[in-house]
LUMLUMDREN-280418 format. One record per atom (N, C-alpha, C): residue in three letters; x, y, z. Coordinates in steps of 0.1 Angstrom, whole numbers, plus 5000, padded with zeros to 4 digits. Layout:
BEGIN
alaXYZ
...
***
This chain:
BEGIN
unk264630349364
unk264530429360
unk265130559375
unk266130569370
unk266330739381
unk265730809386
unk265130859397
unk264030969400
unk264530989417
unk264831119417
unk264731229428
unk263331199439
unk264231239449
unk263231239462
unk262431309461
unk262331389456
unk260731529453
unk259831439440
unk260231439432
unk259331399424
unk258831239432
unk259631119435
unk258931019445
unk258031059447
unk258131149458
unk257431279466
unk255931299461
unk256731329445
unk255231389441
unk254531299437
unk254931179426
unk254431039426
unk253430999431
unk254030969442
unk253330899457
unk251831009457
unk251931149464
unk251831229461
unk249731239453
unk250631279442
unk249831219433
unk249131059436
unk249230979433
unk248730849443
unk247230839440
unk248230859460
unk247330899471
unk246230969473
unk245931109463
unk245131209461
unk244131119454
unk244431029441
unk243630989430
unk243130839438
unk243930809443
unk243430689452
unk241930759463
unk242530809468
unk241130859484
unk240230919474
unk240731009466
unk239331089454
unk238530979444
unk239030849442
unk238030809435
unk237030689441
unk237530639458
unk237030539463
unk236230659473
unk236130769478
unk235830829490
unk234630889476
unk235230949469
unk234331099462
unk233431029446
unk233931009449
unk233430889435
unk232330759435
unk233130709450
unk232730609456
unk233030489448
unk233930509443
unk234330349429
unk235130239441
unk235330109431
unk235730019440
unk237130019441
unk237629919448
unk239029959452
unk239629929439
unk239529799430
unk239729799417
unk239729909405
unk238829979407
unk238330049398
unk238830199402
unk239230199417
unk240230359421
unk241930339416
unk242330169415
unk243730139412
unk243530139400
unk242730109391
unk242630139374
unk243230269376
unk241730319381
unk242630459373
unk243930549379
unk244230529386
unk245330589395
unk246530519386
unk246630369381
unk247330309368
unk247230399361
unk246930419357
unk245730529346
unk246630589339
unk246230769351
unk247130849353
unk249330899353
unk249430769367
unk250530729366
unk251230659353
unk250630609343
unk251230559335
unk251530659326
unk250530719324
unk250230859317
unk252030929317
unk252430949334
unk253231039337
unk254330969334
unk254530849334
unk255830789326
unk255630769321
unk254530769308
unk255330769292
unk255930909291
unk255731029299
unk255531139293
unk257431159303
unk257131029310
unk258931039315
unk259830969305
unk259730819299
unk260030809294
unk260230799279
unk258730799272
unk257930789257
unk257830639255
unk258030519262
unk258430439259
unk256830319265
unk256330259255
unk255130219265
unk255430089264
unk256330009252
unk256429859258
unk257229869279
unk257929959274
unk259129969295
unk257629939306
unk256130009296
unk255730059308
unk254929909311
unk254429899294
unk253529759297
unk255029629307
unk255629669304
unk256829569307
unk256529509323
unk256729669330
unk256829689339
unk255629629351
unk254829649344
unk253329649349
unk253229509349
unk253929429340
unk254129269338
unk254629179349
unk255529239345
unk256629189360
unk255329219368
unk255429309371
unk254329279387
unk253329149388
unk252629149372
unk251729069374
unk252428909377
unk254128899377
unk254128779377
unk254428739388
unk255328839393
unk254828799413
unk253828809421
unk252228709409
unk251428719416
unk250628559414
unk251228559406
unk251228369401
unk251128339410
unk251928289417
unk251128149429
unk250828249441
unk250228389444
unk249428479454
unk248028399452
unk247928359435
unk246428369427
unk246228229428
unk247528119423
unk247127999429
unk246527969438
unk247228009453
unk247127949459
unk245428049465
unk245228159461
unk243528209464
unk242528069454
unk242728109448
unk242028009434
unk241827869440
unk242427819453
unk242627649454
unk241927689467
unk242327769474
unk241727839489
unk240227849487
unk239827849471
unk238127889470
unk237827749471
unk238127699470
unk237827569455
unk238027419473
unk238727519481
unk238827409487
unk237827449499
unk237027569503
unk236027619513
unk235127519508
unk235127539492
unk233427489482
unk234227329491
unk234527249489
unk234827109490
unk234427079506
unk235127219514
unk234927119532
unk233427209534
unk232827269528
unk231227269529
unk230627189528
unk230927159513
unk230226999510
unk230226899522
unk231526869520
unk231826759528
unk231326729542
unk230826869548
unk230126919566
unk231526889577
unk232426889571
unk233626959576
unk233327129584
unk233327169577
unk232827309583
unk231327339595
unk230427249589
unk229027179594
unk229427179611
unk230327069616
unk230826969622
unk231127059632
unk232527169626
unk233427259633
unk232227379640
unk231127419633
unk230527479638
unk229327389649
unk228927289648
unk228327229657
unk229227229673
unk230627209665
unk230627209683
unk231627379687
unk231627459686
unk231927479691
unk230827569692
unk229327579683
unk227727639690
unk228027549711
unk228627419708
unk228127349721
unk228827369732
unk230027549730
unk231627449735
unk231827639740
unk231127659730
unk231827849727
unk230627929734
unk230428009739
unk229728089749
unk229928249741
unk229628329741
unk229628439731
unk229928539741
unk230428519753
unk231028649764
unk232528589755
unk233528479760
unk234528349751
unk234928419744
unk233528409735
unk234228379716
unk235828429714
unk235528489717
unk236928719708
unk237528569715
unk238128619727
unk239328549730
unk239828399729
unk238428309729
unk238728229717
unk239728159710
unk238928249695
unk239128259678
unk240228329683
unk241128419689
unk241928499686
unk243028319693
unk242928269704
unk243628179708
unk243728059701
unk242528009689
unk243027899681
unk243227929669
unk243328029664
unk243928079653
unk245028099657
unk245228079666
unk247328129672
unk247527969666
unk246927939678
unk247327769672
unk247327689656
unk246427719654
unk246527669638
unk247827729636
unk247827819628
unk248927929625
unk250027909622
unk250127849637
unk251427899643
unk252527669638
unk251127639635
unk251627519630
unk251427489620
unk250527549612
unk250927609596
unk251227629591
unk251627739597
unk253427859594
unk252027979582
unk250727949579
unk249828009565
unk248528089573
unk248328249574
unk247228359577
unk246528229568
unk246528239553
unk246128199542
unk245128089544
unk245228019546
unk245127809555
unk244127859562
unk245127939573
unk244127949587
unk242427989582
unk242828109580
unk241428229576
unk240128109567
unk240927999558
unk240228009544
unk239227869551
unk239927799559
unk239227639564
unk238827709584
unk240127699594
unk239327719605
unk239227849606
unk238827939602
unk238728049599
unk237528109597
unk236728059585
unk235328039578
unk234428009588
unk234527859597
unk233827819607
unk234027889619
unk234827919617
unk234428019637
unk233828159632
unk233928179622
unk233228349614
unk231928289616
unk231428139612
unk229828069615
unk229828129627
unk229728039636
unk230028019649
unk229528189658
unk230628209654
unk230428409660
unk228928449649
unk228328439643
unk227328489636
unk226528419641
unk226128289646
unk225228249652
unk224628279662
unk226228249669
unk225928339682
unk226028509687
unk225628579675
unk225328649673
unk226628859678
unk227628729673
unk228728859673
unk228928949663
unk230029059666
unk229529139653
unk230829099639
unk230429129634
unk231729049618
unk233029129621
unk232329259621
unk233829289625
unk234529229636
unk233929229641
unk234629239658
unk235429029656
unk234728959646
unk235228789650
unk236328799636
unk235728949622
unk236928909615
unk238128969624
unk238729059627
unk239729139637
unk239928989642
unk239228939652
unk240228849661
unk240828739653
unk240128709638
unk240628589632
unk241728579629
unk241828729619
unk242728829612
unk243928869621
unk243728869633
unk244828839645
unk245528839649
unk244728649645
unk245228509654
unk246328459643
unk245528439632
unk246228399617
unk246828439619
unk247628629620
unk248628629614
unk249728669630
unk249628609639
unk250428609645
unk251228439643
unk250828369635
unk251428229636
unk252628299622
unk251928359607
unk252428429600
unk253728479601
unk253928549615
unk254728629618
unk255628569628
unk255028439633
unk255828359641
unk256528199639
unk255928189630
unk255828019627
unk257427969618
unk258127919623
unk259127879613
unk258727839605
unk257527839598
unk256927709586
unk256927799581
unk255827939584
unk255628059575
unk257128119566
unk256328169554
unk257128199545
unk258028309550
unk257228439556
unk257728519556
unk258528539572
unk258328429575
unk258928409597
unk261028359584
unk260628319572
unk262428269568
unk263228409559
unk261228399552
unk262028559541
unk262628639549
unk262428719562
unk262728859561
unk263628839570
unk264428749579
unk265728719579
unk266428649573
unk266328589564
unk267428599549
unk267728719541
unk266628789534
unk266528879536
unk267929039546
unk267928989552
unk267829089569
unk269629059567
unk270128859567
unk271528849569
unk270828759581
unk270328729594
unk269828669604
unk269428519600
unk270328479610
unk269428339615
unk268328289622
unk268028179611
unk265828189610
unk265328179632
unk265928119641
unk265328099648
unk266528239661
unk267128339659
unk267628369662
unk266328539664
unk266228539648
unk264928629643
unk263528609649
unk263028469650
unk261628449656
unk262328499679
unk262928499681
unk263028509692
unk263328609694
unk264128719690
unk264228859687
unk262428929684
unk262328879679
unk260128929678
unk259828879689
unk260228829698
unk259528789707
unk258628909720
unk260329049715
unk259929119721
unk258629219717
unk258529249704
unk257529259698
unk255829209701
unk256229119693
unk255329049694
unk254528969704
unk255028939715
unk254528869728
unk253829049737
unk253729149738
unk252929269745
unk251929269732
unk252129259721
unk251129259713
unk250229179712
unk250829079707
unk249328929714
unk248428949728
unk249228969739
unk248828979752
unk247929139747
unk248029219747
unk247429319749
unk245829299742
unk246229229728
unk245029209721
unk244229089724
unk244628999734
unk244528939747
unk242929009753
unk243229079754
unk243029159769
unk242129239759
unk241929309754
unk241329389746
unk239629309741
unk240329169735
unk239429079730
unk237828989740
unk239429039750
unk238328959760
unk237329049767
unk238529169767
unk236929269777
unk235629329766
unk235929299757
unk235129339740
unk233929239743
unk234429109748
unk233428989746
unk233228979759
unk233029039775
unk232728989786
unk231529119783
unk231929209774
unk231129319778
unk230229349768
unk230129229761
unk228929159751
unk227429099759
unk226429069747
unk225129039756
unk225928859755
unk224428789764
unk224228689766
unk223628629749
unk224328509741
unk223728439729
unk222528379732
unk221228429726
unk219828389721
unk220028159722
unk219428159732
unk219728039730
unk218727939722
unk217328039720
unk217027949705
unk217127979698
unk217828049694
unk218828099681
unk219727989679
unk220427959686
unk221827859688
unk221227679686
unk219727669691
unk219327509695
unk218827489673
unk218327689673
unk217427599659
unk218927569648
unk219827669653
unk220927639641
unk221727489648
unk221727439658
unk222127329661
unk221527249649
unk220027249649
unk218727149637
unk218827179627
unk219227269626
unk219727279609
unk220927189604
unk222127259617
unk223527159608
unk222826969608
unk222326949618
unk222026849619
unk221326779612
unk219826879607
unk219026829596
unk219426809580
unk220926879579
unk220926879563
unk222426779569
unk222926769576
unk224426719579
unk224426589579
unk225526479577
unk225526419596
unk226926419595
unk226626479611
unk228126589621
unk228726439626
unk229726429620
unk231026329621
unk232126369622
unk233026299637
unk234026319636
unk235326329622
unk235026199612
unk235626219598
unk235426309595
unk234826339597
unk234926469587
unk236326609588
unk236726579602
unk237626629607
unk238626609604
unk238926489596
unk240226439586
unk240626519577
unk240026559571
unk240226649562
unk241026819563
unk240626819574
unk241626969581
unk242926909586
unk242626769598
unk244326799600
unk245126689593
unk244526679577
unk245326599569
unk246626699568
unk245726859560
unk245826929558
unk246627019570
unk246727019579
unk247127079594
unk248626919595
unk248926879591
unk249926819596
unk250826779584
unk250626809569
unk251426849558
unk251626999558
unk251127069565
unk252027199567
unk252527189570
unk252827159585
unk253627119594
unk254827079589
unk254626939585
unk255826879579
unk256326949563
unk255727039561
unk256527169550
unk256327089536
unk254827069536
unk255027019525
unk254627149514
unk255427209502
unk254427309501
unk253127369491
unk252827409495
unk251127489496
unk250027439485
unk250727419475
unk249427409462
unk249127239460
unk250527159465
unk249927019464
unk249026989480
unk249327089490
unk248727039503
unk247327089500
unk247027189498
unk245727229488
unk245527129484
unk245427089473
unk245226959465
unk244426839469
unk245526799487
unk245526689492
unk243926729496
unk243726829505
unk243126869511
unk241426869506
unk241526909493
unk240326909481
unk240226699482
unk241026679478
unk240526539475
unk240526459491
unk240826499499
unk239826419515
unk238526449514
unk238626629511
unk237226689514
unk236626559500
unk236426619495
unk235526539480
unk235226369489
unk236626299499
unk235926139496
unk235026199510
unk235026259524
unk234526259527
unk232926339525
unk233126379515
unk231726429509
unk230826259503
unk231926209500
unk231226029494
unk230925999507
unk231525959516
unk231325809528
unk230725879534
unk231226019539
unk230026049556
unk229026109546
unk228526179538
unk227726239535
unk227126129522
unk227526039512
unk226525989510
unk226426069494
unk227626179495
unk227326219478
unk228426199469
unk228326089456
unk229126029453
unk229026149440
unk228426249437
unk227726259423
unk229626419419
unk230026299415
unk230626399404
unk231026559397
unk229426569388
unk228726709391
unk228926759398
unk227926729405
unk228426839419
unk229326809427
unk230026749424
unk231526799431
unk232926909427
unk232326939411
unk233126979402
unk231927129398
unk230627139402
unk230427249403
unk230227349415
unk230627229429
unk230927289444
unk232727359436
unk233127379430
unk234227389436
unk234727499424
unk233427519415
unk233827569405
unk232927679417
unk231027649417
unk230527819418
unk230227819435
unk230827719445
unk230527709459
unk229327649462
unk229327599469
unk228827519479
unk227227599478
unk226027529478
unk224327589481
unk223927459489
unk223727539508
unk223827389515
unk222227399517
unk220827509510
unk219527479510
unk218427459523
unk219727529532
unk218727489546
unk218027589547
unk217127669559
unk216427779558
unk217127849566
unk217127779577
unk218527859585
unk219028009581
unk218128129577
unk219728209576
unk220728239579
unk221028269588
unk222728219592
unk223428139600
unk223128089591
unk223127909590
unk223827919578
unk222727929566
unk223027949547
unk224628079550
unk224028199556
unk225128259551
unk226528189557
unk226028119561
unk227528059565
unk228427929557
unk227127889554
unk227827759541
unk227327799529
unk227027849528
unk227227879514
unk228127979509
unk229127889500
unk230428039504
unk231127969496
unk232027989492
unk233127889491
unk233627889464
unk234227849470
unk234027769450
unk235127879446
unk235627879434
unk236927919426
unk236228089420
unk234428079416
unk234428179417
unk234228319421
unk233828259440
unk234428319450
unk236228399452
unk236028409443
unk237928489451
unk237728549438
unk237228519426
unk237928649415
unk237428819415
unk237328859427
unk236828969423
unk238129009434
unk238928899444
unk240428949451
unk241328909441
unk241728829426
unk242528809423
unk242228899414
unk240728949407
unk241829089403
unk241529209405
unk241629209419
unk242329359425
unk243929329426
unk244329219427
unk245129219435
unk245529229419
unk245729169409
unk246929129397
unk246829279391
unk245629409388
unk245329509390
unk246729579397
unk246529589415
unk247529589426
unk248629529428
unk249429489414
unk250329479419
unk251229479401
unk250529499393
unk250529539382
unk250629729381
unk249729829395
unk250729929393
unk251829939404
unk251929839412
unk253329829420
unk254229789409
unk253829679400
unk255029699393
unk256329829387
unk254529869382
unk255030059370
unk255730139381
unk255430139394
unk255930209402
unk257230199408
unk257730079407
unk259030049406
unk259730029394
unk259430009387
unk260530079376
unk260730209373
unk259530289377
unk259430439375
unk260730479393
unk261130429399
unk262530419409
unk261230469420
unk259830469424
unk259130589432
unk260030479446
unk259730309444
unk260330309459
unk261830339462
unk262630289458
unk264330349454
unk264430479461
unk263630559450
unk264330659454
unk263230719473
unk262930679475
unk261930679487
unk262930709496
unk262630539498
unk263930469505
unk265330549509
unk265930579492
unk267530689495
unk266730789501
unk265530869503
unk265630959508
unk266030999526
unk265130859530
unk265030809542
unk266230779545
unk267630699541
unk268230679544
unk269430789547
unk269230899541
unk270031059541
unk270031139550
unk268531079559
unk267931169565
unk268131039582
unk268630959585
unk268430899597
unk270230919607
unk269130979617
unk270131059629
unk270530959643
unk270230789638
unk269930729652
unk270030629651
unk269630569657
unk269030359656
unk267730379658
unk267930429670
unk266330409670
unk265030499654
unk265730599649
unk265430579634
unk265830589625
unk266530519623
unk266830379618
unk265230249613
unk265230239629
unk264030159625
unk262630179628
unk262530349630
unk261030349620
unk261630349608
unk262230429597
unk262130439590
unk262330349578
unk262730159590
unk262430109582
unk261230009580
unk259929989592
unk259230019597
unk258430119585
unk257830259581
unk257930369574
unk257630299564
unk259130239555
unk258830199542
unk258330079533
unk258330019546
unk257629839547
unk255929939543
unk255429959553
unk254430049552
unk253730109540
unk255130179537
unk254130269523
unk254730149514
unk255730069509
unk255429959497
unk254229889499
unk254129869512
unk252529749511
unk251429889509
unk251630019507
unk250730119510
unk250530069488
unk251430099486
unk252130149469
unk252030039460
unk252329879465
unk252429789456
unk251129629460
unk250329689477
unk249429579482
unk250329399481
unk251829449482
unk252229319482
unk253129289489
unk253029189505
unk253529179510
unk255229129517
unk255429029502
unk256929029500
unk258129159492
unk256929229491
unk258329389477
unk258229439493
unk257529399500
unk257329529510
unk258429509524
unk258929359521
unk260429329533
unk261429339523
unk261229309513
unk262629289500
unk262629419499
unk262829479491
unk262929649491
unk263329719500
unk262829679514
unk263229779526
unk264129729532
unk264329619524
unk265629469531
unk267129519529
unk266829569513
unk267729479507
unk268729669507
unk267629749513
unk268229929508
unk268429959521
unk268229919528
unk268729949544
unk269929819552
unk270129739547
unk270829649550
unk272129729558
unk272629739543
unk274129839546
unk274429869553
unk273029999557
unk272830099565
unk273230059580
unk272329989581
unk272429919601
unk273529869600
unk274529789594
unk275929759593
unk276829839598
unk276729979587
unk277230069592
unk277530199598
unk276230139608
unk275630219621
unk275530089628
unk276729999631
unk276629879640
unk275729819643
unk274429829644
unk273129759645
unk272529679643
unk272629569653
unk271929439651
unk270729449649
unk271529369632
unk270529339624
unk269429249625
unk269029209633
unk267629159638
unk266929279642
unk267529379646
unk266629519643
unk265729539637
unk266729529623
unk266329499613
unk265029399605
unk265529259606
unk264429169600
unk263029159607
unk263429199623
unk261929249633
unk260729359617
unk261729439619
unk261429579610
unk260729599602
unk261029459597
unk260429379581
unk259229339581
unk259429259596
unk258029159596
unk257229289601
unk257129409611
unk256129509624
unk255829549609
unk256429619599
unk255829679586
unk255429609580
unk256329459579
unk255629439562
unk254129349560
unk255329229568
unk253829149570
unk252729119576
unk252629179586
unk251529209594
unk250729359591
unk251029389582
unk250029529579
unk249629479564
unk249929439554
unk248929389550
unk247929359546
unk247329289554
unk245929289557
unk245029379559
unk245829529563
unk245029589568
unk244829729556
unk245729649538
unk245029719531
unk244329679518
unk242729799518
unk242129709510
unk242729609500
unk243429679493
unk244329599475
unk245329559479
unk245629559497
unk246829439494
unk246129279491
unk247329209487
unk246829089484
unk246128979496
unk246728979510
unk246528889520
unk244328989523
unk245129139526
unk243529229527
unk242229169514
unk242829179507
unk241629109495
unk241328959495
unk241828879500
unk241828779503
unk241028709519
unk240828809531
unk240328769539
unk239428819537
unk238828989527
unk237829009527
unk236828929522
unk237028869513
unk236328869500
unk235728659507
unk236628599517
unk236828509527
unk235828499538
unk235728569545
unk235328649557
unk234028679552
unk233928799540
unk232728859538
unk232928959546
unk233329039552
unk234029189560
unk234729239552
unk234229369548
unk235329479545
unk236029479546
unk237529479541
unk239129509555
unk239329669562
unk238029749553
unk238329919566
unk237029879574
unk236229759575
unk235029719585
unk236029599593
unk236529559595
unk237729459601
unk239229509610
unk239729619600
unk240629679605
unk240629739612
unk239629789624
unk240029849638
unk239729749648
unk239529649645
unk239429549657
unk240829449647
unk241329489643
unk242829359638
unk243829429648
unk243529479666
unk244329479672
unk245929479672
unk246229339668
unk247429329667
unk248129359654
unk247729369648
unk248529409635
unk248529609640
unk247829639647
unk248429779643
unk249529719658
unk249629679668
unk249929679682
unk251829669676
unk251929569664
unk253929529660
unk253829619661
unk253829689649
unk254629809645
unk254329879654
unk254129959662
unk253730039675
unk255030009683
unk254929839689
unk256129829700
unk257129829691
unk256829799679
unk258429729667
unk259529879672
unk258930019668
unk259530179669
unk259730169680
unk258630159696
unk259430219709
unk260130139711
unk259930009710
unk261829929711
unk262829959707
unk262530019692
unk263930119687
unk264630169690
unk264030319693
unk264030329704
unk264530359714
unk264130289722
unk264630289736
unk265630159735
unk265630029731
unk266929959735
unk267630009727
unk267530069713
unk268730129705
unk269530199710
unk268530309719
unk268930439723
unk269930449740
unk269330359744
unk270630259757
unk271930239751
unk271630209745
unk272530069740
unk274130239734
unk273530329726
unk273830379718
unk274230469731
unk274130519737
unk274330539755
unk275330469757
unk275430359760
unk276330319774
unk277130269759
unk277430319745
unk278530329739
unk279130449742
unk278430539748
unk279330679743
unk279930739757
unk279430679767
unk279630679782
unk280330579782
unk281030459771
unk282430359775
unk283530439765
unk283130519758
unk284230609749
unk284430699758
***
């Protein structure tokens, strides 16, 4: 469907007002806010098309793109439950409580998740495995849940953005027509300052906090030792997953291997050969039975059912995104921005804003890279702008912004996995905010100098 810029702005404003009113005035959940907005926009779409089948097909098309993320979410939910049962998370908790102090917890978490996500290339895998254990350590040390989640998400997105194993790191340069490692090297211009500032901020926040209660830590250690056989053997499953991810095995079989290794660990190390219990944990999550409330809150999680909140949100959000895409909202907005490009710097700004806009409206990371990338690619070529600026802007406005959106695929997953709402951890996910800011700044500074040099030379 063809839509002009003014009509697209009207639809976006109508969607935004509806979402905000339902979430903050009616106190609706993100699911119901998006559902209500989808009904509203669906009514407008019917007014424009008089074709219900076309509207249904658009929503189904949007949902079709969610099949792989949904399968990953469900498998990671089961994997978390299995690793809780096997003692993997408990062992990491115990090691962390022995080695990490409260003052250095936040920068340590940032660095650990950066390393893990760089090796696996997946923020989902990082947050769903080592992230859960690190979050538990933070709770035992008395760290703010929002701060801990902000550090975990920041580190996880570093690898998701920079690792050559990451889907988005490969996808963005492919869309922009850039070689993979040229893209990665060019991203260092925005990623390095963003992550260094993030590290400094978390170090300052950690040093300003209070020392952990040693009695509470001792009680947590005793609770873990009393419930599990804490052994280095329990770490074989996550090591195996990291190796398979590094060898670029597809994510679904990697998760399945991790689950299989986890149940074997539960049998050989924890002595749990109850197959019925295994499947119960995969379905409903692990129940530790420990009396220590802090440890119980960390261990009693996982299972397929724990991901249904996120899965349902993702399905509704992507159905809404499919509807907006069919209406031509995204393309109309991008076309309007293309007409107003007056400088190379404004081209980068427009790409970043477009990617953020698609993220906000569709909640889907890949669409936020694909749609602006396809739309702006020829414009960058016509203006003689290095396509690496395009691929970097797509990552800085697409990849790292999705976790800041409550109905985004990443945001919904991280919130469900860590138990911290997006709006609570978002202010502390410093890396995610700084990346697009540096992309815009460098777009104006570097490209501005380039254009001035070309003008003088001519």
